C-alpha positions as a Markdown table, in Angstrom:
| # | Residue | x | y | z |
|---|---|---|---|---|
| 1 | Thr | -8.0 | -13.6 | 18.0 |
| 2 | Lys | -9.0 | -12.9 | 14.5 |
| 3 | Leu | -9.8 | -9.8 | 12.5 |
| 4 | Ile | -11.5 | -9.9 | 9.1 |
| 5 | Val | -11.5 | -7.0 | 6.7 |
| 6 | Gln | -14.1 | -7.2 | 4.0 |
| 7 | Leu | -14.6 | -4.7 | 1.2 |
| 8 | Gln | -17.1 | -4.9 | -1.5 |
| 9 | Asp | -15.6 | -3.3 | -4.6 |
| 10 | Lys | -12.4 | -2.3 | -6.2 |
| 11 | Pro | -12.4 | 1.4 | -5.4 |
| 12 | Glu | -12.8 | 0.5 | -1.7 |
| 13 | Ile | -10.0 | -2.0 | -1.9 |
| 14 | Glu | -7.7 | 0.4 | -3.7 |
| 15 | Arg | -8.4 | 3.1 | -1.2 |
| 16 | Leu | -7.6 | 0.9 | 1.8 |
| 17 | Ile | -4.5 | -0.6 | 0.3 |
| 18 | Ser | -3.3 | 3.0 | -0.6 |
| 19 | Ile | -4.0 | 4.1 | 3.0 |
| 20 | Ile | -2.1 | 1.1 | 4.4 |
| 21 | Asn | 0.8 | 1.9 | 2.0 |
| 22 | Leu | 1.0 | 5.4 | 3.2 |
| 23 | Gly | 1.0 | 4.2 | 6.8 |
| 24 | Ile | 3.8 | 1.8 | 6.1 |
| 25 | Cys | 5.9 | 4.5 | 4.4 |
| 26 | Thr | 5.3 | 6.8 | 7.3 |
| 27 | Ala | 6.3 | 4.1 | 9.8 |
| 28 | Leu | 9.4 | 3.3 | 7.8 |
| 29 | Glu | 10.4 | 6.9 | 7.7 |
| 30 | Ser | 9.9 | 7.2 | 11.4 |
| 31 | Gly | 11.8 | 4.1 | 12.1 |
| 32 | Val | 9.0 | 2.4 | 14.0 |
| 33 | Leu | 8.7 | -0.3 | 11.3 |
| 34 | Thr | 11.5 | -2.3 | 9.7 |
| 35 | Leu | 11.7 | -3.3 | 6.1 |
| 36 | Glu | 11.2 | -6.9 | 7.1 |
| 37 | Glu | 7.9 | -6.0 | 8.8 |
| 38 | Ala | 6.8 | -3.9 | 5.8 |
| 39 | Glu | 7.5 | -6.9 | 3.6 |
| 40 | Ser | 5.5 | -9.1 | 5.9 |
| 41 | Tyr | 2.5 | -6.7 | 5.9 |
| 42 | Leu | 2.3 | -5.6 | 2.2 |
| 43 | Tyr | 5.5 | -5.6 | 0.2 |
| 44 | Asn | 5.7 | -9.2 | -1.0 |
| 45 | Pro | 4.9 | -11.2 | -4.1 |
| 46 | Tyr | 1.9 | -12.9 | -2.5 |
| 47 | Thr | 0.2 | -9.5 | -1.9 |
| 48 | Ile | 0.9 | -8.5 | -5.5 |
| 49 | Glu | -0.5 | -11.7 | -6.8 |
| 50 | Gln | -3.7 | -11.2 | -4.7 |
| 51 | Leu | -4.1 | -7.6 | -5.9 |
| 52 | Glu | -3.7 | -8.8 | -9.5 |
| 53 | Lys | -6.4 | -11.4 | -9.0 |
| 54 | Leu | -8.7 | -8.7 | -7.6 |
| 55 | Gly | -8.1 | -6.6 | -10.7 |
| 56 | Val | -7.0 | -3.5 | -8.9 |
| 57 | Ala | -5.4 | -0.6 | -10.8 |
| 58 | Gln | -2.0 | -1.5 | -12.2 |
| 59 | Lys | -0.6 | 1.8 | -10.7 |
| 60 | Leu | -1.4 | 0.5 | -7.2 |
| 61 | Ile | 0.2 | -2.9 | -8.0 |
| 62 | Asp | 3.3 | -1.0 | -9.2 |
| 63 | Leu | 3.4 | 1.0 | -6.0 |
| 64 | Val | 3.4 | -2.2 | -3.9 |
| 65 | His | 6.0 | -3.6 | -6.2 |
| 66 | Leu | 8.2 | -0.6 | -5.5 |
| 67 | Gly | 7.9 | -1.5 | -1.9 |
| 68 | Thr | 9.3 | -5.0 | -2.5 |
| 69 | Glu | 12.4 | -3.4 | -4.0 |
| 70 | Leu | 13.3 | -1.3 | -0.9 |
| 71 | Glu | 15.4 | -4.1 | 0.7 |
| 72 | Asp | 17.5 | -4.2 | -2.5 |
| 73 | Ile | 17.8 | -0.5 | -2.4 |
| 74 | Lys | 18.9 | -0.6 | 1.2 |
| 75 | Ser | 21.6 | -3.1 | 0.5 |
| 76 | Leu | 22.8 | -1.8 | -2.8 |
| 77 | Leu | 22.2 | 2.0 | -2.6 |
| 78 | Pro | 21.5 | 2.8 | 1.0 |
| 79 | Asp | 21.8 | 6.5 | 0.4 |
| 80 | Lys | 18.7 | 6.2 | -1.9 |
| 81 | Leu | 16.4 | 4.4 | 0.6 |
| 82 | Asp | 14.8 | 7.5 | 2.1 |
| 83 | Ser | 14.1 | 9.1 | -1.2 |
| 84 | Ser | 12.7 | 5.8 | -2.5 |
| 85 | Ile | 10.3 | 5.6 | 0.4 |
| 86 | Glu | 9.3 | 9.2 | -0.2 |
| 87 | Glu | 8.7 | 8.5 | -3.9 |
| 88 | Ile | 6.3 | 5.7 | -3.0 |
| 89 | Lys | 4.6 | 7.9 | -0.5 |
| 90 | Val | 4.2 | 10.8 | -3.0 |
| 91 | Glu | 3.0 | 8.6 | -5.8 |
| 92 | Thr | 0.5 | 6.8 | -3.4 |
| 93 | Ile | -0.9 | 10.2 | -2.4 |
| 94 | Glu | -1.4 | 11.1 | -6.1 |
| 95 | Phe | -3.0 | 7.8 | -6.7 |
| 96 | Leu | -5.3 | 8.3 | -3.7 |
| 97 | Lys | -6.2 | 11.8 | -5.0 |
| 98 | Ser | -7.2 | 10.3 | -8.4 |
| 99 | Leu | -9.4 | 7.8 | -6.6 |
| 100 | Asn | -11.1 | 10.6 | -4.6 |
| 101 | Ser | -11.8 | 12.6 | -7.7 |
| 102 | Asn | -13.4 | 9.7 | -9.4 |
| 103 | Ser | -15.7 | 8.7 | -6.5 |
| 104 | Ser | -18.8 | 10.3 | -5.3 |
| 105 | Asn | -18.8 | 8.2 | -2.2 |
| 106 | Arg | -15.5 | 7.9 | -0.5 |
| 107 | Phe | -16.6 | 5.9 | 2.5 |
| 108 | Pro | -17.0 | 2.1 | 2.6 |
| 109 | Lys | -20.5 | 1.1 | 1.7 |
| 110 | Lys | -20.7 | -1.2 | 4.7 |
| 111 | Lys | -18.8 | -1.6 | 7.9 |
| 112 | Trp | -15.7 | -3.5 | 6.9 |
| 113 | Val | -14.2 | -4.8 | 10.1 |
| 114 | Gln | -15.5 | -7.9 | 11.7 |
| 115 | Val | -14.2 | -9.7 | 14.8 |
């Protein structure tokens, strides 16, 4: 089984990555996703490298990078883990709001899921 997600421009990519980031933060907060799973999905150097190649906003790259630091926070400052996840969530919402205010069309231009 294979799922292909295809988006045509940077604003669409930035919106989807932001939405995924919010979902991961919510799942981490709820305990339905582990940090290891979050790292596998989004919070890893490969994803950051790909986002840089796509030329997405540095703020979004920084937010994903903050996610890569959660494992260190968990092991070194476990009492700060929840607030660190909340910080990523809040900053991602602010980033998403800025995208929404800069875009006249917030919906993907084409259907973006293929099977």
